[in-house]
C-alpha positions as CSV (number, residue, x, y, z in Angstrom):
1,X,112.2,84.7,78.2
2,X,110.0,85.8,75.0
3,X,107.8,89.1,76.2
4,X,105.0,90.9,74.8
5,X,104.1,94.7,75.2
6,X,101.6,93.3,77.7
7,X,103.7,91.0,79.9
8,X,107.3,92.2,81.0
9,X,108.4,89.0,82.4
10,X,112.0,89.5,83.7
11,X,114.5,87.4,84.7
12,X,118.3,87.2,85.1
13,X,120.9,85.0,85.4
14,X,123.7,85.6,87.7
15,X,127.1,84.3,85.6
16,X,128.0,85.3,82.5
17,X,130.7,82.3,81.6
18,X,130.7,80.9,78.2
19,X,128.3,78.0,79.2
20,X,126.0,80.2,81.0
21,X,125.4,82.6,78.4
22,X,124.7,79.3,76.2
23,X,122.1,78.4,78.6
24,X,120.7,82.0,78.6
25,X,120.1,81.8,74.9
26,X,118.1,78.4,75.0
27,X,116.9,78.0,78.6
28,X,113.6,80.1,77.6
29,X,113.5,80.0,74.1
30,X,110.4,77.6,73.7
31,X,108.5,79.6,76.4
32,X,104.8,80.2,75.1
33,X,104.0,83.7,76.5
34,X,100.2,84.8,75.6
35,X,99.8,88.0,73.8
36,X,96.8,88.7,76.0
37,X,97.4,87.4,79.7
38,X,100.1,87.3,82.0
39,X,100.7,83.7,81.5
40,X,103.6,81.7,80.0
41,X,103.8,78.0,79.5
42,X,107.1,76.0,79.1
43,X,107.9,72.2,79.2
44,X,111.5,72.0,80.7
45,X,113.2,69.4,79.7
46,X,116.6,68.4,81.1
47,X,118.2,65.4,79.7
48,X,121.2,64.6,81.7
49,X,123.9,67.3,83.6
50,X,125.0,68.5,86.5
51,X,124.2,72.1,86.9
52,X,122.0,74.8,84.8
53,X,123.5,77.6,86.7
54,X,121.1,80.4,88.9
55,X,119.0,82.4,87.4
56,X,116.4,84.9,89.2
57,X,112.5,85.3,88.9
58,X,112.2,88.9,88.5
59,X,108.2,89.6,88.6
60,X,106.9,86.4,88.1
61,X,105.6,83.4,90.0
62,X,106.2,79.8,88.9
63,X,104.3,76.6,89.3
64,X,106.0,73.4,88.7
65,X,104.5,69.7,88.0
66,X,107.1,67.7,87.6
67,X,106.3,65.0,85.1
68,X,109.4,62.4,84.9
69,X,112.6,61.9,85.7
70,X,114.2,63.1,88.9
71,X,117.1,65.7,90.2
72,X,118.1,68.3,92.7
73,X,116.3,71.8,92.5
74,X,118.5,74.3,94.1
75,X,116.0,77.0,95.6
76,X,117.3,80.2,97.3
77,X,120.5,78.4,98.2
78,X,118.5,75.1,99.5
79,X,118.8,71.7,97.6
80,X,115.2,70.2,97.0
81,X,115.4,66.9,95.7
82,X,112.4,66.4,92.8
83,X,110.9,63.5,91.3
84,X,107.7,62.8,88.8
85,X,104.8,63.9,91.1
86,X,106.4,66.9,92.9
87,X,104.4,70.3,92.6
88,X,105.4,73.6,94.1
89,X,105.1,77.3,93.4
90,X,108.0,79.8,93.7
91,X,107.7,83.5,94.3
92,X,109.3,86.6,92.1
93,X,112.5,87.1,93.5
94,X,113.8,83.4,93.7
95,X,117.1,82.4,92.7
96,X,117.4,79.1,91.5
97,X,119.1,76.2,89.6
98,X,118.7,72.7,88.6
99,X,121.6,70.2,89.6
100,X,122.4,66.8,89.1
101,X,119.4,66.0,86.6
102,X,118.3,62.9,84.7
103,X,115.8,62.6,82.2
104,X,113.7,65.4,84.1
105,X,110.4,66.6,82.1
106,X,108.8,69.6,83.9
107,X,105.5,71.6,83.0
108,X,106.0,74.9,84.1
109,X,103.6,78.0,84.5
110,X,105.0,81.1,84.5
111,X,102.1,84.1,85.7
112,X,101.5,86.9,87.5
113,X,98.6,87.7,89.8
114,X,97.1,90.4,87.3
115,X,95.7,87.1,85.5
116,X,93.0,86.4,88.0
117,X,89.9,88.3,88.9
118,X,89.5,89.4,92.2
119,X,86.9,87.0,93.4
120,X,89.6,84.1,92.5
121,X,92.4,85.9,94.3
122,X,90.2,85.8,97.2
123,X,89.3,82.1,96.8
124,X,93.3,81.1,96.5
125,X,94.0,83.3,99.3
126,X,91.5,81.2,101.4
127,X,93.1,77.9,100.6
128,X,96.0,76.7,103.2
129,X,96.8,74.3,100.6
130,X,97.7,77.0,98.2
131,X,100.1,78.8,100.5
132,X,101.6,75.5,101.6
133,X,102.4,74.9,97.8
134,X,105.2,77.8,97.7
135,X,108.7,76.9,98.5
136,X,109.8,79.8,101.2
137,X,110.6,78.0,104.3
138,X,112.5,80.9,105.6
139,X,109.5,83.2,105.4
140,X,107.1,81.1,107.7
141,X,107.0,82.4,111.1
142,X,106.9,79.2,113.3
143,X,110.3,77.4,113.7
144,X,108.6,74.2,114.1
145,X,106.7,75.1,110.6
146,X,110.2,76.2,109.3
147,X,112.0,72.8,110.2
148,X,109.3,70.5,108.7
149,X,108.6,72.5,105.5
150,X,112.2,72.4,104.6
151,X,111.1,69.1,102.1
152,X,107.6,69.7,102.2
153,X,105.8,70.1,98.9
154,X,102.8,68.2,97.1
155,X,103.6,64.9,95.8
156,X,101.1,63.4,93.2
157,X,99.6,59.9,93.2
158,X,99.9,58.5,90.0
159,X,96.2,58.5,89.5
160,X,96.1,62.4,90.3
161,X,99.4,62.8,88.5
162,X,97.3,61.4,85.5
163,X,94.7,63.6,86.0
164,X,96.9,66.8,86.2
165,X,98.3,65.9,83.0
166,X,94.9,65.9,81.3
167,X,94.3,69.3,82.9
168,X,97.7,70.5,81.4
169,X,96.9,69.0,78.2
170,X,93.9,71.2,78.2
171,X,95.0,74.1,79.0
172,X,97.6,74.0,76.4
173,X,95.3,73.3,73.8
174,X,93.0,76.6,74.5
175,X,96.5,78.7,75.3
176,X,97.5,78.1,71.8
177,X,94.5,78.9,70.2
178,X,94.8,82.7,70.6
179,X,91.3,83.2,70.2
180,X,89.2,85.6,72.7
181,X,87.2,82.6,74.0
182,X,90.0,80.1,74.3
183,X,91.8,83.1,76.5
184,X,89.2,83.3,78.7
185,X,89.1,79.3,78.9
186,X,92.8,79.2,79.2
187,X,92.5,81.4,82.7
188,X,89.7,79.5,84.1
189,X,91.3,76.0,83.4
190,X,94.4,77.3,85.0
191,X,92.8,78.6,88.0
192,X,90.9,75.5,88.6
193,X,94.3,73.6,88.1
194,X,95.8,75.5,91.1
195,X,92.2,75.1,93.1
196,X,92.8,71.4,92.7
197,X,96.7,71.2,93.4
198,X,95.6,73.5,96.8
199,X,93.0,71.2,97.9
200,X,94.9,68.0,97.4
201,X,97.9,69.5,99.1
202,X,95.6,70.2,102.2
203,X,94.5,66.7,102.2
204,X,98.3,65.5,102.1
205,X,99.9,67.7,104.2
206,X,100.8,66.8,107.9
207,X,101.3,71.0,108.5
208,X,97.4,71.8,107.9
209,X,96.7,70.7,111.4
210,X,99.4,73.6,112.6
211,X,97.9,76.4,110.6
212,X,94.6,77.4,112.1
213,X,93.3,80.5,110.1
214,X,95.2,83.5,112.2
215,X,98.5,81.8,111.5
216,X,97.9,81.3,108.0
217,X,97.0,85.0,107.6
218,X,100.3,85.6,109.4
219,X,102.2,83.3,106.9
220,X,100.6,84.9,104.1
221,X,101.5,88.7,105.6
222,X,105.2,87.5,106.1
223,X,105.4,85.9,102.8
224,X,104.1,89.0,100.9
225,X,104.8,91.8,102.4
226,X,108.2,91.7,102.5
227,X,108.1,91.5,99.1
228,X,105.7,94.0,98.7
229,X,107.9,96.5,100.5
230,X,111.0,95.3,98.2
231,X,108.6,95.8,95.2
232,X,107.7,99.5,96.6
233,X,111.5,100.3,96.8
234,X,112.7,99.1,93.8
235,X,109.6,101.0,92.2
236,X,108.4,104.0,94.0
237,X,108.9,106.2,91.2
238,X,106.4,104.6,88.9
239,X,102.5,104.6,89.3
240,X,101.9,102.1,92.0
241,X,98.1,101.2,92.8
242,X,96.3,99.4,95.8
243,X,95.0,97.0,93.7
244,X,98.1,96.4,91.8
245,X,99.9,95.8,95.2
246,X,96.9,93.9,96.5
247,X,97.0,91.6,93.3
248,X,100.8,90.6,94.3
249,X,99.6,89.2,97.7
250,X,96.7,87.2,96.0
251,X,94.1,89.9,98.5
252,X,91.2,92.2,97.5
253,X,92.5,95.8,97.9
254,X,90.3,96.5,101.0
255,X,91.9,93.3,102.7
256,X,95.3,94.2,101.5
257,X,95.1,97.9,102.7
258,X,94.2,96.7,106.2
259,X,96.9,94.0,106.4
260,X,99.5,96.6,105.0
261,X,98.4,99.3,107.7
262,X,98.3,97.1,110.5
263,X,101.7,95.3,109.7
264,X,103.4,98.7,108.5
265,X,101.8,101.6,110.6
266,X,100.8,103.3,107.7
267,X,98.9,103.0,104.4
268,X,100.5,101.8,101.0
269,X,100.2,105.4,99.7
270,X,101.3,107.0,102.8
271,X,104.6,104.3,102.6
272,X,105.2,105.3,98.7
273,X,105.2,108.9,99.8
274,X,107.7,108.3,102.0
275,X,109.9,106.6,99.8
276,X,109.8,109.5,97.4
277,X,110.4,112.2,100.0
278,X,113.3,110.3,101.4
279,X,114.8,110.0,97.8
280,X,113.8,114.0,97.2
281,X,115.8,114.9,100.2
282,X,118.8,112.8,99.2
283,X,118.8,114.1,95.8
284,X,118.3,117.9,97.2
285,X,121.3,117.0,99.2
286,X,124.0,115.3,96.9
287,X,123.0,116.7,93.5
288,X,122.0,120.0,91.5
289,X,119.1,118.7,89.9
290,X,116.3,120.9,89.5
291,X,113.1,120.1,91.3
292,X,111.4,119.7,88.1
293,X,114.4,117.2,87.2
294,X,113.8,115.6,90.8
295,X,110.0,115.3,90.6
296,X,110.1,113.6,87.5
297,X,112.6,111.2,88.9
298,X,110.8,109.9,91.8
299,X,107.5,110.0,90.7
300,X,105.8,112.8,91.0
301,X,103.5,114.6,88.1
302,X,105.9,118.1,88.4
303,X,107.4,120.4,90.6
304,X,104.2,121.9,91.8
305,X,103.3,118.6,93.3
306,X,106.7,117.4,94.7
307,X,107.0,121.3,96.3
308,X,103.1,121.0,97.7
309,X,103.9,117.5,99.0
310,X,107.3,118.1,100.3
311,X,106.0,121.3,102.4
312,X,103.2,119.6,103.7
313,X,105.2,116.9,105.4
314,X,108.6,118.9,106.3
315,X,107.0,122.3,106.4
316,X,109.3,123.7,104.4
317,X,110.2,124.1,100.5
318,X,112.7,121.7,98.6
319,X,114.7,125.0,97.9
320,X,114.8,125.8,101.3
321,X,115.7,122.6,102.6
322,X,118.5,122.5,99.8
323,X,119.5,126.0,101.3
324,X,119.6,124.8,104.6
325,X,121.4,121.6,104.2
326,X,124.2,123.6,102.4
327,X,124.4,126.1,105.2
328,X,125.1,123.3,107.6
329,X,128.1,122.1,105.7
330,X,129.8,125.1,105.9
331,X,132.3,126.3,108.3
332,X,130.3,127.8,111.4
333,X,127.0,126.4,109.7
334,X,124.0,125.4,111.5
335,X,124.0,122.4,113.5
336,X,120.4,120.6,114.3
């Protein structure tokens, strides 16, 4: 995918065969990525074939509107039959491929939550239809929901399909203008499109009767927190903030912190600190790296900050911890 310094959209392929290498070269070559917004637009065209090969969305959501044709979308090892009028959203970490496709054209929007303002995130979060656009049945908490969600996504009527195609044309027109006013309009138009899709989904979905507010929140928590924890585990060494993490769950920072603390048993900051300290302990036991090098590697500002946080948690300095561990490994050493 084309990227800019601001966006850092990442993807990966799981196969390096000659055919896959060819697909890698062409698959994302025509993605339009805005220089000032975490939003990419592409019209995916698959004329005839049996398998595009698997690839993974590392750090972005994708909203798909099937414009024409038909095929199978293999999503996290589950095959979904798709045709004109289908709309659905995939989350970061999704592994997927297209198979057995014929004259298939899909309007795809690749985006990150940072695209939206705080109140817009809250508005999306409040709509049960928005969450039902996500294809992630394995994350739903109720077995009955899981069974009914397996082939569940929005299917637009011909009238709504024409309406959404007009909205997509408007978005594309502003998107390609690349002016400040056009960027604002693009973001607003894309947000409005998601709201319309969520409302239509809520009108259509048989699942809406199963999801009162408490269950909706539970679904959101199960969908979001697992990804947040994985994201923290993979990026603990970076400067992670509560607003940044909250945006990945389409929540306000305060609501995100409340849900995170309820489910995990500690604040986001405490959890990230724990991840860093666990890595510090591992490096102290298994390497001869200096505390300065370790501090930089795991995300602390310097060795002084590392020592202060380490001592307040474990009641001994990093150096003392390393010395104690080595003493335990020697014959006749300490046994704790």
